[in-house]
C-alpha positions, 0 to 999 in steps of 0.5 A: 663868185660873189664879191663886196668892196673891201671898204667899210662901205662909206666911201664912194664906188666907182662909176663902173661898180655893180649894184651890189658893190655900190651897196657894199654887199655880195651879189646874192645878198642884193639880190634878196634885197631886191625881191623883198623890196619888190623894186622891179615892180616900181620900174626901179633899175638895179643900179637905182636900187643900189644907190638908193640902198648905198645912200641910206647906209651912208646917211645913217652910217648903218646904225653904228657909232663913228668911231667903230668900223661897219663890218659886212655882217653890220651893213647886212643887218641894217639893209634887212631892218629897213623898210625896203618895199616903201624905200623902192617906192619913194625913190621910184616916185622921186624918179617920176616913175608913173606905175610908182606914183599910182601905187603910192596914190592908192597907198597914201593918199587917203591916210595922208589926208586924214593925217593932214586933217588931223594935224591942221584941225579942220578938213579944208584946211588939211586938204589944202596941207596934203594938196600943197605936200603932193605937188612937193613930193611929185617934184614941182619944184627945180633945182638947177633946172632938175625936178627935185622931190624930198621923196629922194631923202626918205632913207627907209628906216621908219615907216614912210607914212610915219615919215609923210607925217613928220613932213606934213607937220613940218609944213603946217608949223612952217605955213603957220610961221608965214602966217605969223610973220604977216601979223602985225608985230609986237616988241616981243616978235622982233626977238627972234631965237638963235638958229639951231646947230647940228647935233654933235655925236655926243649929243646924238648918243645922248638922244639915243640913251634918253630915248631908250630910257624913256620908251623902257618905262612905258606900259607894255600896251602903250608900247604896242600902240606907239609901234602899230602906229607909227612903226607898223603904219596902222590906221586909227581905224585898223587899232580901234577894231583890234583894241575894240574900242572907238577911233576917238579913244585911240586918238586921244591915247596916242595924242596923250602918250606923245605929249607924255613922251616929249615931257619925259624926254626933257626932263631925262635930257636934262637930268643928264647933263643937257640944258633945257634950250638944248634938249628943246632944239633937239626934240624940236621935230615931231615926236612921231619921228623919233625913228627918222632923228635918233639912231636907234632901233625902236622896234626892239624897244617897243616890242611888246605882247597884245595889250589885253587889259587896254579894252577894259581901260578904254572907259577911263581913257 
């Protein structure tokens, strides 16, 4: 008989709990998610998959505000909305499973190098940036004598490629800051900005609302372009073929859109009572990582019809 814990799913399950109990869902529902994730093909055990689901749910609180109780239906809806195959792959890679790493490299190595090249601005720097990230993801760094991979922190809420792009962008910024510190300092360089403080629940709610308003004002074709690239993980080449335009046109459009979205978010947050400094701190992450930073179902906002007019406007872009 299927069973699930009576708790709200945010407490720790006992060591003897089954994988389904760890995730806080019935056994039949867990079996469905296990099949959808193809976790076995990555050599991820049911217990490990259950722990990954539970960790993702606890980290994001199943997408509900702190004051609300997490119902079994809400918990299951949260799990079904995850990128389950990518979550299983990331967790298996973090645990050092060879077959998972082979799949990861086949699926993401080329796209990662291309993304790194775009971020760094040159193929040589891009390959260096991507190579450093591979080593980090593989877990060459150790904590307390144990290998640690950032992939263990992937929650499955956004696409794995979008998450990887955000990590690449942050590592590029970190490298730039290290290089800058090694350069001669001027008087103004000694004034370090204050450290950012964690966002409060009220600020997170305000961010969610601001993102919803900002993305909701976009044209239908722009929403589809963002969803296809950042959520579905389509490459520039795939989008160019779909829209019958050149890759460069898609690249310029995406760059312009992310820049405009960030400016609009800053204005919206300030218009609703947040100071400019606080707004800039909360938007300090790469704009492409919105689905990772905000408790928001971006797919519902970005869902739209095919951009029939985009190819016609390509010549003006």
